[in-house]
PDB file of the backbone (N, CA, C, O) and the ligand in Angstrom, with CONECT records:
HET     ZN  A 101       1
ATOM      1  N   MET A   1     118.523 208.556 187.881  1.00  0.00           N
ATOM      2  CA  MET A   1     118.887 209.965 187.247  1.00  0.00           C
ATOM      3  C   MET A   1     118.898 209.591 185.563  1.00  0.00           C
ATOM      4  O   MET A   1     119.619 208.704 185.105  1.00  0.00           O
ATOM      5  N   LYS A   2     118.157 210.257 184.898  1.00  0.00           N
ATOM      6  CA  LYS A   2     118.211 210.196 183.538  1.00  0.00           C
ATOM      7  C   LYS A   2     118.784 211.473 182.729  1.00  0.00           C
ATOM      8  O   LYS A   2     118.576 212.630 183.094  1.00  0.00           O
ATOM      9  N   PHE A   3     119.435 211.164 181.733  1.00  0.00           N
ATOM     10  CA  PHE A   3     120.074 212.404 180.928  1.00  0.00           C
ATOM     11  C   PHE A   3     119.425 212.526 179.601  1.00  0.00           C
ATOM     12  O   PHE A   3     118.977 211.507 179.074  1.00  0.00           O
ATOM     13  N   CYS A   4     119.343 213.531 179.085  1.00  0.00           N
ATOM     14  CA  CYS A   4     118.786 213.903 177.712  1.00  0.00           C
ATOM     15  C   CYS A   4     119.186 213.350 176.598  1.00  0.00           C
ATOM     16  O   CYS A   4     120.320 213.653 176.226  1.00  0.00           O
ATOM     17  N   PRO A   5     118.453 212.478 175.831  1.00  0.00           N
ATOM     18  CA  PRO A   5     119.116 211.957 174.706  1.00  0.00           C
ATOM     19  C   PRO A   5     119.540 212.912 173.555  1.00  0.00           C
ATOM     20  O   PRO A   5     120.173 212.535 172.568  1.00  0.00           O
ATOM     21  N   LYS A   6     119.135 214.160 173.777  1.00  0.00           N
ATOM     22  CA  LYS A   6     119.307 215.075 172.645  1.00  0.00           C
ATOM     23  C   LYS A   6     120.692 215.848 172.869  1.00  0.00           C
ATOM     24  O   LYS A   6     121.567 216.032 172.023  1.00  0.00           O
ATOM     25  N   CYS A   7     120.683 216.280 174.280  1.00  0.00           N
ATOM     26  CA  CYS A   7     121.796 217.308 174.504  1.00  0.00           C
ATOM     27  C   CYS A   7     122.617 216.794 175.690  1.00  0.00           C
ATOM     28  O   CYS A   7     123.717 217.321 175.853  1.00  0.00           O
ATOM     29  N   GLY A   8     122.260 215.908 176.477  1.00  0.00           N
ATOM     30  CA  GLY A   8     122.879 215.331 177.554  1.00  0.00           C
ATOM     31  C   GLY A   8     122.688 216.054 179.002  1.00  0.00           C
ATOM     32  O   GLY A   8     123.348 215.847 180.021  1.00  0.00           O
ATOM     33  N   GLY A   9     121.682 216.894 178.828  1.00  0.00           N
ATOM     34  CA  GLY A   9     121.311 217.364 180.067  1.00  0.00           C
ATOM     35  C   GLY A   9     120.742 216.814 180.976  1.00  0.00           C
ATOM     36  O   GLY A   9     120.438 215.650 180.715  1.00  0.00           O
ATOM     37  N   ILE A  10     120.376 217.279 182.265  1.00  0.00           N
ATOM     38  CA  ILE A  10     119.697 216.500 183.332  1.00  0.00           C
ATOM     39  C   ILE A  10     118.295 216.606 183.163  1.00  0.00           C
ATOM     40  O   ILE A  10     117.622 217.632 183.069  1.00  0.00           O
ATOM     41  N   MET A  11     117.857 215.165 183.130  1.00  0.00           N
ATOM     42  CA  MET A  11     116.079 215.015 183.226  1.00  0.00           C
ATOM     43  C   MET A  11     115.926 215.252 184.406  1.00  0.00           C
ATOM     44  O   MET A  11     116.696 214.859 185.282  1.00  0.00           O
ATOM     45  N   LEU A  12     114.716 216.058 184.628  1.00  0.00           N
ATOM     46  CA  LEU A  12     114.063 216.178 185.996  1.00  0.00           C
ATOM     47  C   LEU A  12     112.692 216.115 185.968  1.00  0.00           C
ATOM     48  O   LEU A  12     112.123 216.605 184.992  1.00  0.00           O
ATOM     49  N   PRO A  13     111.995 215.568 186.918  1.00  0.00           N
ATOM     50  CA  PRO A  13     110.534 215.191 186.989  1.00  0.00           C
ATOM     51  C   PRO A  13     109.974 216.633 187.203  1.00  0.00           C
ATOM     52  O   PRO A  13     110.513 217.364 188.034  1.00  0.00           O
ATOM     53  N   VAL A  14     108.893 217.060 186.463  1.00  0.00           N
ATOM     54  CA  VAL A  14     108.205 218.093 186.467  1.00  0.00           C
ATOM     55  C   VAL A  14     106.815 217.837 186.196  1.00  0.00           C
ATOM     56  O   VAL A  14     106.481 216.928 185.436  1.00  0.00           O
ATOM     57  N   ARG A  15     105.937 218.628 186.805  1.00  0.00           N
ATOM     58  CA  ARG A  15     104.491 218.452 186.694  1.00  0.00           C
ATOM     59  C   ARG A  15     103.832 218.998 185.582  1.00  0.00           C
ATOM     60  O   ARG A  15     103.920 220.222 185.481  1.00  0.00           O
ATOM     61  N   LYS A  16     103.141 218.351 184.651  1.00  0.00           N
ATOM     62  CA  LYS A  16     102.769 218.920 183.394  1.00  0.00           C
ATOM     63  C   LYS A  16     101.256 218.318 183.153  1.00  0.00           C
ATOM     64  O   LYS A  16     101.111 217.104 183.009  1.00  0.00           O
ATOM     65  N   ASP A  17     100.266 219.115 183.120  1.00  0.00           N
ATOM     66  CA  ASP A  17      99.106 218.742 183.015  1.00  0.00           C
ATOM     67  C   ASP A  17      98.399 217.528 184.036  1.00  0.00           C
ATOM     68  O   ASP A  17      97.725 216.551 183.709  1.00  0.00           O
ATOM     69  N   GLY A  18      98.817 217.982 185.352  1.00  0.00           N
ATOM     70  CA  GLY A  18      98.497 216.844 186.397  1.00  0.00           C
ATOM     71  C   GLY A  18      99.202 215.605 186.430  1.00  0.00           C
ATOM     72  O   GLY A  18      98.861 214.724 187.219  1.00  0.00           O
ATOM     73  N   LYS A  19     100.368 215.430 185.465  1.00  0.00           N
ATOM     74  CA  LYS A  19     100.969 214.245 185.476  1.00  0.00           C
ATOM     75  C   LYS A  19     102.495 214.689 185.647  1.00  0.00           C
ATOM     76  O   LYS A  19     102.876 215.842 185.444  1.00  0.00           O
ATOM     77  N   ILE A  20     103.329 213.626 186.047  1.00  0.00           N
ATOM     78  CA  ILE A  20     104.852 213.878 186.050  1.00  0.00           C
ATOM     79  C   ILE A  20     105.516 213.498 184.765  1.00  0.00           C
ATOM     80  O   ILE A  20     105.351 212.371 184.297  1.00  0.00           O
ATOM     81  N   VAL A  21     106.322 214.473 184.128  1.00  0.00           N
ATOM     82  CA  VAL A  21     107.135 214.260 183.055  1.00  0.00           C
ATOM     83  C   VAL A  21     108.607 214.397 183.521  1.00  0.00           C
ATOM     84  O   VAL A  21     108.971 214.992 184.536  1.00  0.00           O
ATOM     85  N   LEU A  22     109.298 213.838 182.741  1.00  0.00           N
ATOM     86  CA  LEU A  22     110.998 214.202 182.901  1.00  0.00           C
ATOM     87  C   LEU A  22     111.220 215.279 181.665  1.00  0.00           C
ATOM     88  O   LEU A  22     110.778 215.179 180.521  1.00  0.00           O
ATOM     89  N   LYS A  23     112.073 216.390 182.251  1.00  0.00           N
ATOM     90  CA  LYS A  23     112.089 217.330 181.452  1.00  0.00           C
ATOM     91  C   LYS A  23     113.601 217.678 181.348  1.00  0.00           C
ATOM     92  O   LYS A  23     114.211 217.494 182.402  1.00  0.00           O
ATOM     93  N   CYS A  24     114.304 218.121 180.347  1.00  0.00           N
ATOM     94  CA  CYS A  24     115.536 218.450 180.039  1.00  0.00           C
ATOM     95  C   CYS A  24     115.670 219.899 180.598  1.00  0.00           C
ATOM     96  O   CYS A  24     114.876 220.800 180.328  1.00  0.00           O
ATOM     97  N   GLN A  25     116.739 220.023 181.390  1.00  0.00           N
ATOM     98  CA  GLN A  25     116.829 221.306 182.204  1.00  0.00           C
ATOM     99  C   GLN A  25     117.726 222.213 181.164  1.00  0.00           C
ATOM    100  O   GLN A  25     117.868 223.407 181.426  1.00  0.00           O
ATOM    101  N   ARG A  26     118.283 221.700 180.082  1.00  0.00           N
ATOM    102  CA  ARG A  26     119.002 222.607 179.255  1.00  0.00           C
ATOM    103  C   ARG A  26     118.355 222.724 178.050  1.00  0.00           C
ATOM    104  O   ARG A  26     118.347 223.889 177.652  1.00  0.00           O
ATOM    105  N   CYS A  27     117.714 221.800 177.199  1.00  0.00           N
ATOM    106  CA  CYS A  27     116.917 222.233 176.190  1.00  0.00           C
ATOM    107  C   CYS A  27     115.376 221.943 176.095  1.00  0.00           C
ATOM    108  O   CYS A  27     114.703 222.171 175.090  1.00  0.00           O
ATOM    109  N   GLY A  28     114.935 221.446 177.194  1.00  0.00           N
ATOM    110  CA  GLY A  28     113.677 221.499 177.400  1.00  0.00           C
ATOM    111  C   GLY A  28     112.892 220.292 176.850  1.00  0.00           C
ATOM    112  O   GLY A  28     111.676 220.174 177.004  1.00  0.00           O
ATOM    113  N   TYR A  29     113.773 219.281 176.108  1.00  0.00           N
ATOM    114  CA  TYR A  29     113.107 217.979 175.890  1.00  0.00           C
ATOM    115  C   TYR A  29     112.306 217.254 176.972  1.00  0.00           C
ATOM    116  O   TYR A  29     112.728 217.162 178.124  1.00  0.00           O
ATOM    117  N   GLU A  30     111.124 216.736 176.565  1.00  0.00           N
ATOM    118  CA  GLU A  30     110.386 216.196 177.462  1.00  0.00           C
ATOM    119  C   GLU A  30     110.220 214.596 177.219  1.00  0.00           C
ATOM    120  O   GLU A  30     110.251 214.233 176.043  1.00  0.00           O
ATOM    121  N   MET A  31     110.065 213.714 178.119  1.00  0.00           N
ATOM    122  CA  MET A  31     109.896 212.400 178.032  1.00  0.00           C
ATOM    123  C   MET A  31     108.789 211.990 179.027  1.00  0.00           C
ATOM    124  O   MET A  31     108.493 212.671 180.009  1.00  0.00           O
ATOM    125  N   PRO A  32     108.244 210.906 178.720  1.00  0.00           N
ATOM    126  CA  PRO A  32     107.150 210.382 179.797  1.00  0.00           C
ATOM    127  C   PRO A  32     107.946 209.702 180.999  1.00  0.00           C
ATOM    128  O   PRO A  32     108.943 208.995 180.852  1.00  0.00           O
ATOM    129  N   ALA A  33     107.423 209.988 182.050  1.00  0.00           N
ATOM    130  CA  ALA A  33     108.106 209.364 183.292  1.00  0.00           C
ATOM    131  C   ALA A  33     107.453 208.221 183.713  1.00  0.00           C
ATOM    132  O   ALA A  33     106.326 208.409 184.169  1.00  0.00           O
ATOM    133  N   ASP A  34     107.947 206.855 183.673  1.00  0.00           N
ATOM    134  CA  ASP A  34     107.038 205.875 184.152  1.00  0.00           C
ATOM    135  C   ASP A  34     107.384 205.715 185.654  1.00  0.00           C
ATOM    136  O   ASP A  34     108.331 206.244 186.237  1.00  0.00           O
ATOM    137  N   GLU A  35     106.446 204.891 186.175  1.00  0.00           N
ATOM    138  CA  GLU A  35     106.536 204.716 187.710  1.00  0.00           C
ATOM    139  C   GLU A  35     107.977 204.117 188.091  1.00  0.00           C
ATOM    140  O   GLU A  35     108.433 204.513 189.163  1.00  0.00           O
ATOM    141  N   LYS A  36     108.604 203.382 187.487  1.00  0.00           N
ATOM    142  CA  LYS A  36     110.022 202.774 187.894  1.00  0.00           C
ATOM    143  C   LYS A  36     110.908 203.964 188.070  1.00  0.00           C
ATOM    144  O   LYS A  36     111.502 204.289 189.098  1.00  0.00           O
ATOM    145  N   THR A  37     110.908 204.618 186.807  1.00  0.00           N
ATOM    146  CA  THR A  37     111.733 205.895 186.886  1.00  0.00           C
ATOM    147  C   THR A  37     111.480 207.129 188.172  1.00  0.00           C
ATOM    148  O   THR A  37     112.382 207.748 188.737  1.00  0.00           O
ATOM    149  N   LEU A  38     110.120 207.251 188.402  1.00  0.00           N
ATOM    150  CA  LEU A  38     110.042 208.046 189.548  1.00  0.00           C
ATOM    151  C   LEU A  38     110.442 207.495 190.705  1.00  0.00           C
ATOM    152  O   LEU A  38     110.969 208.255 191.517  1.00  0.00           O
ATOM    153  N   LYS A  39     110.294 206.093 191.046  1.00  0.00           N
ATOM    154  CA  LYS A  39     110.687 205.668 192.135  1.00  0.00           C
ATOM    155  C   LYS A  39     112.317 205.570 192.353  1.00  0.00           C
ATOM    156  O   LYS A  39     112.836 205.257 193.424  1.00  0.00           O
ATOM    157  N   GLN A  40     112.958 205.859 191.271  1.00  0.00           N
ATOM    158  CA  GLN A  40     114.499 206.230 191.552  1.00  0.00           C
ATOM    159  C   GLN A  40     114.565 207.416 191.936  1.00  0.00           C
ATOM    160  O   GLN A  40     115.313 207.677 192.878  1.00  0.00           O
ATOM    161  N   TYR A  41     113.906 208.302 191.396  1.00  0.00           N
ATOM    162  CA  TYR A  41     114.044 209.866 191.869  1.00  0.00           C
ATOM    163  C   TYR A  41     113.572 209.841 193.382  1.00  0.00           C
ATOM    164  O   TYR A  41     114.264 210.416 194.221  1.00  0.00           O
ATOM    165  N   LYS A  42     112.630 209.310 193.677  1.00  0.00           N
ATOM    166  CA  LYS A  42     111.881 209.248 195.064  1.00  0.00           C
ATOM    167  C   LYS A  42     112.808 208.816 196.060  1.00  0.00           C
ATOM    168  O   LYS A  42     112.866 209.470 197.101  1.00  0.00           O
ATOM    169  N   ILE A  43     113.670 207.645 195.880  1.00  0.00           N
ATOM    170  CA  ILE A  43     114.788 207.220 196.652  1.00  0.00           C
ATOM    171  C   ILE A  43     115.707 207.995 197.123  1.00  0.00           C
ATOM    172  O   ILE A  43     116.137 207.944 198.275  1.00  0.00           O
ATOM    173  N   VAL A  44     116.084 208.807 196.205  1.00  0.00           N
ATOM    174  CA  VAL A  44     117.125 209.774 196.416  1.00  0.00           C
ATOM    175  C   VAL A  44     117.171 210.372 197.797  1.00  0.00           C
ATOM    176  O   VAL A  44     118.120 210.254 198.572  1.00  0.00           O
ATOM    177  N   ARG A  45     116.095 211.002 198.020  1.00  0.00           N
ATOM    178  CA  ARG A  45     115.900 211.934 199.106  1.00  0.00           C
ATOM    179  C   ARG A  45     115.771 211.240 200.615  1.00  0.00           C
ATOM    180  O   ARG A  45     115.501 211.989 201.554  1.00  0.00           O
ATOM    181  N   LYS A  46     115.931 210.044 200.820  1.00  0.00           N
ATOM    182  CA  LYS A  46     115.652 209.269 202.095  1.00  0.00           C
ATOM    183  C   LYS A  46     116.492 209.634 202.950  1.00  0.00           C
ATOM    184  O   LYS A  46     115.865 209.912 203.973  1.00  0.00           O
ATOM    185  N   THR A  47     117.724 209.807 203.114  1.00  0.00           N
ATOM    186  CA  THR A  47     118.752 210.155 203.873  1.00  0.00           C
ATOM    187  C   THR A  47     119.888 211.246 203.302  1.00  0.00           C
ATOM    188  O   THR A  47     120.163 211.376 202.109  1.00  0.00           O
ATOM    189  N   ARG A  48     120.458 211.963 204.341  1.00  0.00           N
ATOM    190  CA  ARG A  48     121.409 212.623 203.695  1.00  0.00           C
ATOM    191  C   ARG A  48     122.744 211.991 203.220  1.00  0.00           C
ATOM    192  O   ARG A  48     123.466 212.605 202.434  1.00  0.00           O
ATOM    193  N   GLU A  49     123.088 210.704 203.718  1.00  0.00           N
ATOM    194  CA  GLU A  49     124.139 209.956 203.152  1.00  0.00           C
ATOM    195  C   GLU A  49     123.835 209.560 201.860  1.00  0.00           C
ATOM    196  O   GLU A  49     124.691 209.610 200.977  1.00  0.00           O
ATOM    197  N   GLU A  50     122.511 209.105 201.621  1.00  0.00           N
ATOM    198  CA  GLU A  50     122.170 208.732 200.281  1.00  0.00           C
ATOM    199  C   GLU A  50     122.340 209.929 199.220  1.00  0.00           C
ATOM    200  O   GLU A  50     122.980 209.739 198.185  1.00  0.00           O
ATOM    201  N   ASP A  51     121.792 211.068 199.489  1.00  0.00           N
ATOM    202  CA  ASP A  51     122.087 212.288 198.998  1.00  0.00           C
ATOM    203  C   ASP A  51     123.493 212.388 198.326  1.00  0.00           C
ATOM    204  O   ASP A  51     123.650 212.385 197.105  1.00  0.00           O
ATOM    205  N   LYS A  52     124.380 212.468 199.134  1.00  0.00           N
ATOM    206  CA  LYS A  52     125.706 212.608 198.820  1.00  0.00           C
ATOM    207  C   LYS A  52     126.062 211.451 197.770  1.00  0.00           C
ATOM    208  O   LYS A  52     126.601 211.781 196.713  1.00  0.00           O
ATOM    209  N   VAL A  53     125.803 210.237 198.003  1.00  0.00           N
ATOM    210  CA  VAL A  53     126.075 209.233 196.950  1.00  0.00           C
ATOM    211  C   VAL A  53     125.615 209.540 195.737  1.00  0.00           C
ATOM    212  O   VAL A  53     126.362 209.570 194.759  1.00  0.00           O
ATOM    213  N   VAL A  54     124.104 209.848 195.665  1.00  0.00           N
ATOM    214  CA  VAL A  54     123.724 210.145 194.535  1.00  0.00           C
ATOM    215  C   VAL A  54     124.292 211.524 193.733  1.00  0.00           C
ATOM    216  O   VAL A  54     124.472 211.630 192.520  1.00  0.00           O
ATOM    217  N   THR A  55     124.473 212.336 194.559  1.00  0.00           N
ATOM    218  CA  THR A  55     125.142 213.547 194.077  1.00  0.00           C
ATOM    219  C   THR A  55     126.362 213.314 193.383  1.00  0.00           C
ATOM    220  O   THR A  55     126.580 213.904 192.326  1.00  0.00           O
ATOM    221  N   THR A  56     127.306 212.386 193.948  1.00  0.00           N
ATOM    222  CA  THR A  56     128.436 212.047 193.561  1.00  0.00           C
ATOM    223  C   THR A  56     128.305 211.249 192.343  1.00  0.00           C
ATOM    224  O   THR A  56     129.048 211.534 191.404  1.00  0.00           O
ATOM    225  N   LYS A  57     127.519 210.350 192.227  1.00  0.00           N
ATOM    226  CA  LYS A  57     127.269 209.806 190.908  1.00  0.00           C
ATOM    227  C   LYS A  57     126.929 210.329 189.812  1.00  0.00           C
ATOM    228  O   LYS A  57     127.278 209.969 188.688  1.00  0.00           O
ATOM    229  N   THR A  58     126.082 211.388 190.163  1.00  0.00           N
ATOM    230  CA  THR A  58     125.468 212.274 189.198  1.00  0.00           C
ATOM    231  C   THR A  58     126.436 213.181 188.437  1.00  0.00           C
ATOM    232  O   THR A  58     126.378 213.404 187.228  1.00  0.00           O
ATOM    233  N   VAL A  59     127.282 213.648 189.246  1.00  0.00           N
ATOM    234  CA  VAL A  59     128.462 214.543 188.973  1.00  0.00           C
ATOM    235  C   VAL A  59     129.329 213.711 188.175  1.00  0.00           C
ATOM    236  O   VAL A  59     129.803 214.247 187.173  1.00  0.00           O
ATOM    237  N   VAL A  60     129.646 212.466 188.422  1.00  0.00           N
ATOM    238  CA  VAL A  60     130.459 211.826 187.541  1.00  0.00           C
ATOM    239  C   VAL A  60     129.934 211.767 186.098  1.00  0.00           C
ATOM    240  O   VAL A  60     130.496 212.219 185.100  1.00  0.00           O
ATOM    241  N   GLU A  61     128.727 211.114 186.172  1.00  0.00           N
ATOM    242  CA  GLU A  61     128.078 210.840 184.950  1.00  0.00           C
ATOM    243  C   GLU A  61     127.919 212.080 184.016  1.00  0.00           C
ATOM    244  O   GLU A  61     128.138 212.051 182.805  1.00  0.00           O
ATOM    245  N   ALA A  62     127.566 213.028 184.631  1.00  0.00           N
ATOM    246  CA  ALA A  62     127.420 214.473 184.073  1.00  0.00           C
ATOM    247  C   ALA A  62     128.660 214.766 183.359  1.00  0.00           C
ATOM    248  O   ALA A  62     128.739 214.966 182.147  1.00  0.00           O
ATOM    249  N   GLU A  63     129.654 214.779 184.223  1.00  0.00           N
ATOM    250  CA  GLU A  63     131.086 215.024 183.640  1.00  0.00           C
ATOM    251  C   GLU A  63     131.489 214.386 182.103  1.00  0.00           C
ATOM    252  O   GLU A  63     131.955 214.981 181.131  1.00  0.00           O
ATOM    253  N   LYS A  64     131.130 212.950 182.262  1.00  0.00           N
ATOM    254  CA  LYS A  64     131.394 212.263 181.372  1.00  0.00           C
ATOM    255  C   LYS A  64     130.624 212.899 179.958  1.00  0.00           C
ATOM    256  O   LYS A  64     131.152 213.001 178.851  1.00  0.00           O
ATOM    257  N   LEU A  65     129.411 213.239 180.283  1.00  0.00           N
ATOM    258  CA  LEU A  65     128.463 213.857 179.231  1.00  0.00           C
ATOM    259  C   LEU A  65     128.986 215.224 179.001  1.00  0.00           C
ATOM    260  O   LEU A  65     128.420 215.770 178.054  1.00  0.00           O
ATOM    261  N   GLY A  66     129.840 215.898 179.544  1.00  0.00           N
ATOM    262  CA  GLY A  66     130.184 216.993 179.105  1.00  0.00           C
ATOM    263  C   GLY A  66     129.101 218.390 179.833  1.00  0.00           C
ATOM    264  O   GLY A  66     129.207 219.570 179.499  1.00  0.00           O
ATOM    265  N   VAL A  67     128.254 217.925 180.713  1.00  0.00           N
ATOM    266  CA  VAL A  67     127.661 218.927 181.369  1.00  0.00           C
ATOM    267  C   VAL A  67     128.366 219.875 182.237  1.00  0.00           C
ATOM    268  O   VAL A  67     129.026 219.519 183.213  1.00  0.00           O
ATOM    269  N   ASP A  68     128.190 221.264 181.806  1.00  0.00           N
ATOM    270  CA  ASP A  68     128.923 222.226 182.597  1.00  0.00           C
ATOM    271  C   ASP A  68     128.533 222.265 184.195  1.00  0.00           C
ATOM    272  O   ASP A  68     127.411 221.968 184.607  1.00  0.00           O
ATOM    273  N   LYS A  69     129.489 222.624 184.924  1.00  0.00           N
ATOM    274  CA  LYS A  69     129.320 222.633 186.478  1.00  0.00           C
ATOM    275  C   LYS A  69     128.210 223.632 186.764  1.00  0.00           C
ATOM    276  O   LYS A  69     127.551 223.308 187.752  1.00  0.00           O
ATOM    277  N   ASP A  70     127.784 224.860 186.120  1.00  0.00           N
ATOM    278  CA  ASP A  70     126.798 225.765 186.538  1.00  0.00           C
ATOM    279  C   ASP A  70     125.426 225.054 186.231  1.00  0.00           C
ATOM    280  O   ASP A  70     124.487 225.149 187.022  1.00  0.00           O
ATOM    281  N   THR A  71     125.335 224.314 185.019  1.00  0.00           N
ATOM    282  CA  THR A  71     123.856 223.710 184.791  1.00  0.00           C
ATOM    283  C   THR A  71     123.722 222.587 185.886  1.00  0.00           C
ATOM    284  O   THR A  71     122.644 222.377 186.444  1.00  0.00           O
ATOM    285  N   LEU A  72     124.781 221.928 186.148  1.00  0.00           N
ATOM    286  CA  LEU A  72     124.801 220.796 187.133  1.00  0.00           C
ATOM    287  C   LEU A  72     124.367 221.303 188.659  1.00  0.00           C
ATOM    288  O   LEU A  72     123.489 220.769 189.337  1.00  0.00           O
ATOM    289  N   GLU A  73     125.129 222.387 189.032  1.00  0.00           N
ATOM    290  CA  GLU A  73     124.880 222.799 190.349  1.00  0.00           C
ATOM    291  C   GLU A  73     123.101 223.287 190.290  1.00  0.00           C
ATOM    292  O   GLU A  73     122.290 222.895 191.129  1.00  0.00           O
ATOM    293  N   GLN A  74     122.775 224.137 189.207  1.00  0.00           N
ATOM    294  CA  GLN A  74     121.408 224.523 189.244  1.00  0.00           C
ATOM    295  C   GLN A  74     120.500 223.530 189.272  1.00  0.00           C
ATOM    296  O   GLN A  74     119.477 223.595 189.954  1.00  0.00           O
ATOM    297  N   ALA A  75     120.898 222.269 188.329  1.00  0.00           N
ATOM    298  CA  ALA A  75     119.894 221.240 188.236  1.00  0.00           C
ATOM    299  C   ALA A  75     119.826 220.613 189.703  1.00  0.00           C
ATOM    300  O   ALA A  75     118.713 220.429 190.196  1.00  0.00           O
ATOM    301  N   LYS A  76     121.006 220.270 190.435  1.00  0.00           N
ATOM    302  CA  LYS A  76     120.907 219.785 191.687  1.00  0.00           C
ATOM    303  C   LYS A  76     119.920 220.423 192.472  1.00  0.00           C
ATOM    304  O   LYS A  76     118.972 219.761 192.892  1.00  0.00           O
ATOM    305  N   GLU A  77     120.029 221.649 192.725  1.00  0.00           N
ATOM    306  CA  GLU A  77     118.995 222.437 193.690  1.00  0.00           C
ATOM    307  C   GLU A  77     117.533 222.128 193.013  1.00  0.00           C
ATOM    308  O   GLU A  77     116.624 221.660 193.699  1.00  0.00           O
ATOM    309  N   GLU A  78     117.401 222.363 191.891  1.00  0.00           N
ATOM    310  CA  GLU A  78     115.764 222.333 191.394  1.00  0.00           C
ATOM    311  C   GLU A  78     115.608 220.603 191.685  1.00  0.00           C
ATOM    312  O   GLU A  78     114.462 220.199 191.881  1.00  0.00           O
ATOM    313  N   PHE A  79     116.461 219.845 191.706  1.00  0.00           N
ATOM    314  CA  PHE A  79     116.216 218.500 191.723  1.00  0.00           C
ATOM    315  C   PHE A  79     115.541 218.204 193.072  1.00  0.00           C
ATOM    316  O   PHE A  79     114.409 217.739 193.200  1.00  0.00           O
ATOM    317  N   TYR A  80     116.444 218.557 194.128  1.00  0.00           N
ATOM    318  CA  TYR A  80     116.137 218.260 195.483  1.00  0.00           C
ATOM    319  C   TYR A  80     114.599 218.888 195.708  1.00  0.00           C
ATOM    320  O   TYR A  80     113.654 218.313 196.249  1.00  0.00           O
ATOM    321  N   GLU A  81     114.619 219.949 195.257  1.00  0.00           N
ATOM    322  CA  GLU A  81     113.192 220.669 195.580  1.00  0.00           C
ATOM    323  C   GLU A  81     112.074 219.855 195.033  1.00  0.00           C
ATOM    324  O   GLU A  81     111.063 219.595 195.686  1.00  0.00           O
ATOM    325  N   LEU A  82     112.305 219.428 193.714  1.00  0.00           N
ATOM    326  CA  LEU A  82     111.290 218.657 193.049  1.00  0.00           C
ATOM    327  C   LEU A  82     111.154 217.341 193.709  1.00  0.00           C
ATOM    328  O   LEU A  82     110.044 216.821 193.822  1.00  0.00           O
ATOM    329  N   VAL A  83     112.168 216.811 194.123  1.00  0.00           N
ATOM    330  CA  VAL A  83     112.131 215.442 194.965  1.00  0.00           C
ATOM    331  C   VAL A  83     111.343 215.544 196.131  1.00  0.00           C
ATOM    332  O   VAL A  83     110.511 214.685 196.423  1.00  0.00           O
ATOM    333  N   LEU A  84     111.573 216.599 196.847  1.00  0.00           N
ATOM    334  CA  LEU A  84     110.832 216.853 198.060  1.00  0.00           C
ATOM    335  C   LEU A  84     109.450 216.914 197.729  1.00  0.00           C
ATOM    336  O   LEU A  84     108.621 216.177 198.263  1.00  0.00           O
ATOM    337  N   ASP A  85     109.131 217.894 196.738  1.00  0.00           N
ATOM    338  CA  ASP A  85     107.674 218.109 196.484  1.00  0.00           C
ATOM    339  C   ASP A  85     107.117 216.643 196.085  1.00  0.00           C
ATOM    340  O   ASP A  85     105.973 216.398 196.468  1.00  0.00           O
ATOM    341  N   GLN A  86     107.710 215.774 195.454  1.00  0.00           N
ATOM    342  CA  GLN A  86     107.320 214.783 195.161  1.00  0.00           C
ATOM    343  C   GLN A  86     106.853 213.665 196.248  1.00  0.00           C
ATOM    344  O   GLN A  86     105.930 212.851 196.242  1.00  0.00           O
ATOM    345  N   ILE A  87     107.709 213.920 197.029  1.00  0.00           N
ATOM    346  CA  ILE A  87     107.476 212.768 198.518  1.00  0.00           C
ATOM    347  C   ILE A  87     106.246 213.280 198.947  1.00  0.00           C
ATOM    348  O   ILE A  87     105.321 212.501 199.178  1.00  0.00           O
ATOM    349  N   GLY A  88     106.110 214.535 199.089  1.00  0.00           N
ATOM    350  CA  GLY A  88     104.698 215.081 199.539  1.00  0.00           C
ATOM    351  C   GLY A  88     103.606 214.360 199.001  1.00  0.00           C
ATOM    352  O   GLY A  88     102.663 213.916 199.657  1.00  0.00           O
ATOM    353  N   GLU A  89     103.798 214.247 197.590  1.00  0.00           N
ATOM    354  CA  GLU A  89     102.402 213.773 196.754  1.00  0.00           C
ATOM    355  C   GLU A  89     102.464 212.251 196.695  1.00  0.00           C
ATOM    356  O   GLU A  89     101.391 211.663 196.834  1.00  0.00           O
ATOM    357  N   TYR A  90     103.588 211.516 196.506  1.00  0.00           N
ATOM    358  CA  TYR A  90     103.511 210.375 196.237  1.00  0.00           C
ATOM    359  C   TYR A  90     104.203 209.454 197.461  1.00  0.00           C
ATOM    360  O   TYR A  90     104.283 208.247 197.235  1.00  0.00           O
ATOM    361  N   GLY A  91     104.569 209.820 198.391  1.00  0.00           N
ATOM    362  CA  GLY A  91     104.864 209.151 199.560  1.00  0.00           C
ATOM    363  C   GLY A  91     104.191 208.149 200.051  1.00  0.00           C
ATOM    364  O   GLY A  91     102.965 208.254 200.106  1.00  0.00           O
ATOM    365  N   GLU A  92     104.794 207.035 200.485  1.00  0.00           N
ATOM    366  CA  GLU A  92     104.092 205.878 200.998  1.00  0.00           C
ATOM    367  C   GLU A  92     103.785 206.150 202.493  1.00  0.00           C
ATOM    368  O   GLU A  92     103.187 205.308 203.163  1.00  0.00           O
TER     369      GLU A  92
HETATM  370 ZN    ZN A 101     118.172 218.339 176.284  1.00  0.00          ZN2+
END
């Protein structure tokens, strides 16, 4: 999970021009997503147990950075949709 260097928002993978980039859900800042980073996102959705672990970590990190709860909840939903989407495309 990456956070925006500008505003501390959650960076989520999105498709852009046929590639995956990380985009801030709050301010729209984008950064290139390398393969290593995308693998981290992919791992997240393997099991429900792992989901919970990652979600908890994310909440703790996000709270440290001052991400408000609504933003976080929304980002989590979008995150899981995106991750599922990615597994379809990048799954081994
Ligand atoms: Zn941002």
